[in-house]
DRENRONU-376867 format. One record per residue (C-alpha): residue number from 0; residue in three letters; y, z, x. Coordinates in steps of 0.2 Angstrom, whole numbers. Layout:
N
PAMAR   nr  rest      y      z      x
PAMAR  NUM   ala      Y      Z      X
...
// end
This chain:
405
PAMAR   nr  rest      y      z      x
PAMAR    0   unk    114   -104   -167
PAMAR    1   unk    110   -113   -183
PAMAR    2   unk    121   -108   -198
PAMAR    3   unk    109   -106   -212
PAMAR    4   unk    121    -99   -226
PAMAR    5   unk    139    -97   -230
PAMAR    6   unk    148    -85   -242
PAMAR    7   unk    164    -91   -248
PAMAR    8   unk    175    -76   -252
PAMAR    9   unk    191    -85   -257
PAMAR   10   unk    208    -89   -250
PAMAR   11   unk    210    -83   -232
PAMAR   12   unk    226    -74   -236
PAMAR   13   unk    218    -64   -249
PAMAR   14   unk    202    -59   -241
PAMAR   15   unk    200    -50   -224
PAMAR   16   unk    181    -46   -221
PAMAR   17   unk    179    -32   -208
PAMAR   18   unk    161    -27   -206
PAMAR   19   unk    143    -32   -212
PAMAR   20   unk    128    -21   -213
PAMAR   21   unk    110    -24   -220
PAMAR   22   unk    102    -10   -229
PAMAR   23   unk     87     -2   -219
PAMAR   24   unk     74    -12   -229
PAMAR   25   unk     83    -28   -227
PAMAR   26   unk     85    -32   -245
PAMAR   27   unk    104    -30   -246
PAMAR   28   unk    119    -37   -237
PAMAR   29   unk    134    -26   -238
PAMAR   30   unk    152    -34   -233
PAMAR   31   unk    168    -23   -232
PAMAR   32   unk    185    -30   -234
PAMAR   33   unk    202    -23   -228
PAMAR   34   unk    210    -34   -240
PAMAR   35   unk    206    -32   -254
PAMAR   36   unk    200    -14   -253
PAMAR   37   unk    182    -17   -259
PAMAR   38   unk    164    -18   -253
PAMAR   39   unk    153    -32   -259
PAMAR   40   unk    134    -30   -260
PAMAR   41   unk    123    -46   -259
PAMAR   42   unk    105    -50   -262
PAMAR   43   unk    100    -53   -244
PAMAR   44   unk     86    -65   -247
PAMAR   45   unk     97    -76   -258
PAMAR   46   unk    110    -76   -244
PAMAR   47   unk     98    -81   -231
PAMAR   48   unk     91    -95   -243
PAMAR   49   unk    108   -102   -244
PAMAR   50   unk    110    -98   -263
PAMAR   51   unk    120    -82   -263
PAMAR   52   unk    121    -73   -280
PAMAR   53   unk    135    -64   -288
PAMAR   54   unk    138    -48   -278
PAMAR   55   unk    140    -30   -284
PAMAR   56   unk    159    -27   -281
PAMAR   57   unk    163     -9   -276
PAMAR   58   unk    182     -5   -277
PAMAR   59   unk    190      9   -267
PAMAR   60   unk    206     15   -260
PAMAR   61   unk    208      0   -249
PAMAR   62   unk    207     -3   -230
PAMAR   63   unk    189     -3   -228
PAMAR   64   unk    185     -6   -209
PAMAR   65   unk    167     -2   -205
PAMAR   66   unk    150      1   -213
PAMAR   67   unk    134     11   -207
PAMAR   68   unk    118     13   -216
PAMAR   69   unk    111     30   -216
PAMAR   70   unk     95     31   -205
PAMAR   71   unk     85     39   -220
PAMAR   72   unk     89     23   -230
PAMAR   73   unk     97     31   -245
PAMAR   74   unk    115     29   -242
PAMAR   75   unk    128     16   -236
PAMAR   76   unk    144     24   -228
PAMAR   77   unk    161     16   -227
PAMAR   78   unk    175     20   -216
PAMAR   79   unk    193     17   -223
PAMAR   80   unk    209     17   -214
PAMAR   81   unk    216     26   -230
PAMAR   82   unk    206     40   -238
PAMAR   83   unk    194     44   -245
PAMAR   84   unk    178     40   -235
PAMAR   85   unk    163     34   -245
PAMAR   86   unk    145     37   -247
PAMAR   87   unk    137     24   -258
PAMAR   88   unk    119     24   -265
PAMAR   89   unk    108     10   -259
PAMAR   90   unk     96     11   -273
PAMAR   91   unk    111     10   -286
PAMAR   92   unk    127      3   -277
PAMAR   93   unk    137      4   -293
PAMAR   94   unk    134     22   -295
PAMAR   95   unk    149     33   -293
PAMAR   96   unk    150     36   -274
PAMAR   97   unk    153     53   -265
PAMAR   98   unk    169     54   -256
PAMAR   99   unk    178     66   -244
PAMAR  100   unk    195     65   -234
PAMAR  101   unk    195     62   -216
PAMAR  102   unk    211     67   -207
PAMAR  103   unk    222     52   -204
PAMAR  104   unk    208     40   -211
PAMAR  105   unk    194     32   -201
PAMAR  106   unk    190     16   -192
PAMAR  107   unk    172     18   -187
PAMAR  108   unk    156     26   -194
PAMAR  109   unk    138     29   -188
PAMAR  110   unk    123     38   -193
PAMAR  111   unk    112     49   -182
PAMAR  112   unk     93     45   -180
PAMAR  113   unk     87     54   -196
PAMAR  114   unk    102     52   -207
PAMAR  115   unk    106     71   -208
PAMAR  116   unk    123     68   -199
PAMAR  117   unk    136     55   -201
PAMAR  118   unk    150     52   -188
PAMAR  119   unk    168     46   -193
PAMAR  120   unk    182     42   -180
PAMAR  121   unk    199     50   -185
PAMAR  122   unk    216     46   -178
PAMAR  123   unk    226     59   -168
PAMAR  124   unk    233     74   -176
PAMAR  125   unk    242     89   -171
PAMAR  126   unk    228    102   -173
PAMAR  127   unk    215     95   -162
PAMAR  128   unk    219     77   -157
PAMAR  129   unk    210     62   -161
PAMAR  130   unk    191     60   -160
PAMAR  131   unk    175     61   -170
PAMAR  132   unk    172     70   -186
PAMAR  133   unk    154     75   -190
PAMAR  134   unk    148     76   -208
PAMAR  135   unk    132     85   -213
PAMAR  136   unk    121     77   -226
PAMAR  137   unk    111     88   -237
PAMAR  138   unk     94     84   -244
PAMAR  139   unk    103     79   -261
PAMAR  140   unk    116     69   -252
PAMAR  141   unk    130     82   -253
PAMAR  142   unk    143     79   -239
PAMAR  143   unk    150     94   -228
PAMAR  144   unk    163     89   -215
PAMAR  145   unk    164     99   -199
PAMAR  146   unk    180    110   -198
PAMAR  147   unk    185    103   -182
PAMAR  148   unk    185     86   -173
PAMAR  149   unk    177     83   -156
PAMAR  150   unk    191     76   -146
PAMAR  151   unk    188     59   -138
PAMAR  152   unk    206     51   -137
PAMAR  153   unk    222     48   -147
PAMAR  154   unk    217     32   -155
PAMAR  155   unk    198     33   -158
PAMAR  156   unk    191     17   -165
PAMAR  157   unk    172     13   -166
PAMAR  158   unk    157     25   -165
PAMAR  159   unk    139     24   -162
PAMAR  160   unk    124     35   -160
PAMAR  161   unk    111     34   -145
PAMAR  162   unk     95     40   -152
PAMAR  163   unk     87     39   -134
PAMAR  164   unk    100     51   -127
PAMAR  165   unk    105     61   -143
PAMAR  166   unk    123     57   -140
PAMAR  167   unk    138     51   -150
PAMAR  168   unk    148     37   -141
PAMAR  169   unk    166     33   -147
PAMAR  170   unk    179     20   -141
PAMAR  171   unk    197     24   -139
PAMAR  172   unk    211     11   -139
PAMAR  173   unk    225     23   -135
PAMAR  174   unk    229     30   -119
PAMAR  175   unk    218     29   -109
PAMAR  176   unk    208     15   -115
PAMAR  177   unk    190     22   -113
PAMAR  178   unk    173     27   -121
PAMAR  179   unk    168     45   -123
PAMAR  180   unk    150     52   -126
PAMAR  181   unk    145     69   -131
PAMAR  182   unk    131     80   -139
PAMAR  183   unk    134     83   -157
PAMAR  184   unk    142    100   -160
PAMAR  185   unk    146    103   -142
PAMAR  186   unk    164     98   -137
PAMAR  187   unk    161    104   -119
PAMAR  188   unk    149     90   -117
PAMAR  189   unk    162     76   -119
PAMAR  190   unk    162     64   -104
PAMAR  191   unk    175     50   -104
PAMAR  192   unk    175     33    -94
PAMAR  193   unk    190     23    -93
PAMAR  194   unk    189      4    -98
PAMAR  195   unk    201     -9    -92
PAMAR  196   unk    201    -17   -110
PAMAR  197   unk    206    -12   -128
PAMAR  198   unk    189     -5   -135
PAMAR  199   unk    186     -9   -153
PAMAR  200   unk    170     -7   -163
PAMAR  201   unk    154     -3   -154
PAMAR  202   unk    135     -3   -157
PAMAR  203   unk    119      4   -149
PAMAR  204   unk    104     -5   -144
PAMAR  205   unk     88     -1   -154
PAMAR  206   unk     82     10   -140
PAMAR  207   unk     98     19   -138
PAMAR  208   unk     99     16   -120
PAMAR  209   unk    114      4   -121
PAMAR  210   unk    130      5   -130
PAMAR  211   unk    139    -11   -132
PAMAR  212   unk    158    -10   -134
PAMAR  213   unk    169    -24   -140
PAMAR  214   unk    185    -26   -131
PAMAR  215   unk    201    -33   -137
PAMAR  216   unk    204    -42   -120
PAMAR  217   unk    189    -52   -123
PAMAR  218   unk    176    -42   -114
PAMAR  219   unk    160    -33   -119
PAMAR  220   unk    157    -16   -110
PAMAR  221   unk    140    -10   -109
PAMAR  222   unk    137      9   -107
PAMAR  223   unk    120     10    -98
PAMAR  224   unk    111     27    -99
PAMAR  225   unk     97     21    -88
PAMAR  226   unk    108     15    -73
PAMAR  227   unk    123     27    -77
PAMAR  228   unk    134     12    -76
PAMAR  229   unk    147      3    -87
PAMAR  230   unk    148    -15    -83
PAMAR  231   unk    161    -26    -91
PAMAR  232   unk    156    -44    -96
PAMAR  233   unk    169    -57    -99
PAMAR  234   unk    165    -65   -116
PAMAR  235   unk    180    -76   -115
PAMAR  236   unk    190    -71   -131
PAMAR  237   unk    197    -57   -142
PAMAR  238   unk    181    -47   -146
PAMAR  239   unk    183    -37   -161
PAMAR  240   unk    165    -31   -165
PAMAR  241   unk    147    -32   -158
PAMAR  242   unk    130    -30   -166
PAMAR  243   unk    113    -29   -159
PAMAR  244   unk     96    -34   -166
PAMAR  245   unk     78    -29   -160
PAMAR  246   unk     63    -19   -164
PAMAR  247   unk     66     -1   -168
PAMAR  248   unk     65      9   -152
PAMAR  249   unk     64     -6   -142
PAMAR  250   unk     76    -17   -131
PAMAR  251   unk     89    -28   -140
PAMAR  252   unk     83    -46   -143
PAMAR  253   unk    100    -53   -147
PAMAR  254   unk    118    -47   -146
PAMAR  255   unk    131    -54   -158
PAMAR  256   unk    150    -53   -155
PAMAR  257   unk    164    -59   -165
PAMAR  258   unk    178    -68   -156
PAMAR  259   unk    195    -67   -164
PAMAR  260   unk    202    -79   -151
PAMAR  261   unk    190    -93   -156
PAMAR  262   unk    185    -88   -173
PAMAR  263   unk    167    -89   -167
PAMAR  264   unk    151    -78   -168
PAMAR  265   unk    145    -77   -150
PAMAR  266   unk    126    -75   -149
PAMAR  267   unk    117    -68   -133
PAMAR  268   unk     98    -70   -133
PAMAR  269   unk     86    -61   -122
PAMAR  270   unk     80    -74   -109
PAMAR  271   unk     62    -81   -108
PAMAR  272   unk     54    -87    -92
PAMAR  273   unk     42   -102    -93
PAMAR  274   unk     25   -100    -86
PAMAR  275   unk     23   -103    -67
PAMAR  276   unk      7   -111    -61
PAMAR  277   unk     -2   -104    -46
PAMAR  278   unk     -2   -115    -30
PAMAR  279   unk    -15   -119    -17
PAMAR  280   unk     -9   -125      0
PAMAR  281   unk    -17   -128     17
PAMAR  282   unk    -11   -117     31
PAMAR  283   unk      4   -122     40
PAMAR  284   unk     12   -131     25
PAMAR  285   unk     24   -125     12
PAMAR  286   unk     24   -123     -7
PAMAR  287   unk     37   -123    -21
PAMAR  288   unk     36   -113    -36
PAMAR  289   unk     47   -119    -51
PAMAR  290   unk     51   -113    -68
PAMAR  291   unk     64   -114    -82
PAMAR  292   unk     74    -98    -88
PAMAR  293   unk     81   -100   -106
PAMAR  294   unk     95    -91   -115
PAMAR  295   unk    106    -77   -108
PAMAR  296   unk    104    -71    -90
PAMAR  297   unk    117    -67    -76
PAMAR  298   unk    106    -66    -60
PAMAR  299   unk     89    -72    -55
PAMAR  300   unk     78    -64    -41
PAMAR  301   unk     61    -69    -34
PAMAR  302   unk     50    -55    -28
PAMAR  303   unk     34    -54    -17
PAMAR  304   unk     20    -42    -16
PAMAR  305   unk      7    -41     -2
PAMAR  306   unk     -3    -27    -10
PAMAR  307   unk    -10    -35    -26
PAMAR  308   unk      6    -31    -36
PAMAR  309   unk      7    -13    -33
PAMAR  310   unk     24    -14    -25
PAMAR  311   unk     37    -28    -26
PAMAR  312   unk     50    -33    -13
PAMAR  313   unk     66    -44    -16
PAMAR  314   unk     66    -60     -6
PAMAR  315   unk     82    -63      2
PAMAR  316   unk     93    -77     -5
PAMAR  317   unk     80    -82    -18
PAMAR  318   unk     91    -82    -33
PAMAR  319   unk     87    -99    -42
PAMAR  320   unk     74   -106    -54
PAMAR  321   unk     63   -113    -39
PAMAR  322   unk     57   -105    -23
PAMAR  323   unk     50   -113     -8
PAMAR  324   unk     39   -103      5
PAMAR  325   unk     30   -106     21
PAMAR  326   unk     11   -104     20
PAMAR  327   unk      3    -97     36
PAMAR  328   unk    -15    -91     33
PAMAR  329   unk     -9    -73     33
PAMAR  330   unk      0    -77     16
PAMAR  331   unk    -16    -80      7
PAMAR  332   unk    -17    -69     -9
PAMAR  333   unk      2    -66     -9
PAMAR  334   unk      9    -64    -26
PAMAR  335   unk     26    -69    -32
PAMAR  336   unk     36    -67    -48
PAMAR  337   unk     54    -70    -55
PAMAR  338   unk     65    -57    -63
PAMAR  339   unk     80    -62    -74
PAMAR  340   unk     93    -49    -76
PAMAR  341   unk    109    -46    -86
PAMAR  342   unk    119    -31    -92
PAMAR  343   unk    114    -34   -110
PAMAR  344   unk     95    -33   -109
PAMAR  345   unk     81    -25    -99
PAMAR  346   unk     74    -35    -85
PAMAR  347   unk     63    -50    -90
PAMAR  348   unk     49    -52    -77
PAMAR  349   unk     37    -68    -76
PAMAR  350   unk     19    -66    -75
PAMAR  351   unk     14    -64    -56
PAMAR  352   unk      7    -80    -48
PAMAR  353   unk     -5    -80    -33
PAMAR  354   unk     -3    -91    -18
PAMAR  355   unk    -20    -97    -10
PAMAR  356   unk    -19   -103      8
PAMAR  357   unk    -34   -112     14
PAMAR  358   unk    -38   -114     33
PAMAR  359   unk    -36   -130     42
PAMAR  360   unk    -54   -138     43
PAMAR  361   unk    -62   -138     60
PAMAR  362   unk    -68   -156     64
PAMAR  363   unk    -88   -157     66
PAMAR  364   unk    -95   -158     84
PAMAR  365   unk   -103   -176     88
PAMAR  366   unk   -122   -176     90
PAMAR  367   unk   -120   -181    108
PAMAR  368   unk   -103   -176    116
PAMAR  369   unk   -107   -185    132
PAMAR  370   unk   -110   -202    124
PAMAR  371   unk    -96   -199    111
PAMAR  372   unk    -84   -197    125
PAMAR  373   unk    -87   -214    132
PAMAR  374   unk    -83   -223    116
PAMAR  375   unk    -97   -236    119
PAMAR  376   unk   -109   -239    105
PAMAR  377   unk   -127   -243    112
PAMAR  378   unk   -142   -251    104
PAMAR  379   unk   -155   -240     97
PAMAR  380   unk   -168   -245    110
PAMAR  381   unk   -156   -241    124
PAMAR  382   unk   -152   -225    116
PAMAR  383   unk   -170   -220    116
PAMAR  384   unk   -172   -225    135
PAMAR  385   unk   -156   -215    139
PAMAR  386   unk   -164   -200    129
PAMAR  387   unk   -180   -201    139
PAMAR  388   unk   -170   -202    155
PAMAR  389   unk   -161   -187    151
PAMAR  390   unk   -177   -178    146
PAMAR  391   unk   -185   -183    162
PAMAR  392   unk   -171   -178    172
PAMAR  393   unk   -172   -161    164
PAMAR  394   unk   -190   -160    166
PAMAR  395   unk   -189   -164    185
PAMAR  396   unk   -175   -151    186
PAMAR  397   unk   -186   -138    178
PAMAR  398   unk   -201   -142    189
PAMAR  399   unk   -191   -142    205
PAMAR  400   unk   -184   -125    200
PAMAR  401   unk   -201   -118    197
PAMAR  402   unk   -207   -124    213
PAMAR  403   unk   -193   -117    222
PAMAR  404   unk   -198   -100    215
// end
């Protein structure tokens, strides 16, 4: 990834940035800081151009940990480890924010799909344990926290909302380390899956079918609602946060993760498959299809179809960028394609290619097989005489047969 801009905050000992978030219209870049306790709002275009302007600085109670833009585009929410929790105006960031107190503070915040509910994680407490606190947002922006917390664990950390499933997903770094999902307002719907890592912040794919969970042990867990699985990818470092980018309602195009072990931002880009040309081969031969798969993938699989692409079958042991197949005449019209798979993205499938198998040519019959078999080349005059002899013999034979009849 090419670095296009950098913002210098000041001495590392004095500044501890924790989260970044764009406003829904992309015009603002918000950055939260645990130390000092503030949020800074930058002009996004200026930052991207490499000429960041003086930001709007919003001070608070300290310990800012996470940011989330309300889906309606009017407010930016900030979770703080120390109360209160904040609702800032995107149109006028310097305006006095609305606040409320979350029991034991919060580490994570997320919005539902229309901005009418905001979810904050809250640490364990004697009344109802740790979990997620839902806050209703009225038309005028007034905040009304629920009376109870949906329990998801003793040390809840990050939270995200899956628009596709209508479920809230929260990570727990206590005992056990896990992720939990539930329908808003229905504690009985909580389902928990243990994770062999220390879950931190998490983020949903634009479609909401995947939830990406950053793990302190260096992994990225992916809650996949389509396959009902939770694969864990070893990202090779202390992963604190993860963000996704892609079209609204679609698959992620990139996944970003911060590594505390290497002080890097890891970028995983959805793969692309270079075009594969069709092939023509004579029967009995073989043919090789080749391509190049760029960016992030975990497995490759070639498939074939004998019914015009209606159904596809995996080809055994065909898991590389090239495929060699035999070409009997019966393979004429077979279609092939390559599938690139990973836990992070939907399958990427190449355009189907058609194999054309031509039959082996039949050698032409010689004009006179009897003469051709001798291998002797005769002068044209002799050829005429021989032809007459043959014709005469044939005529005699015919006449004799007629006489016999």
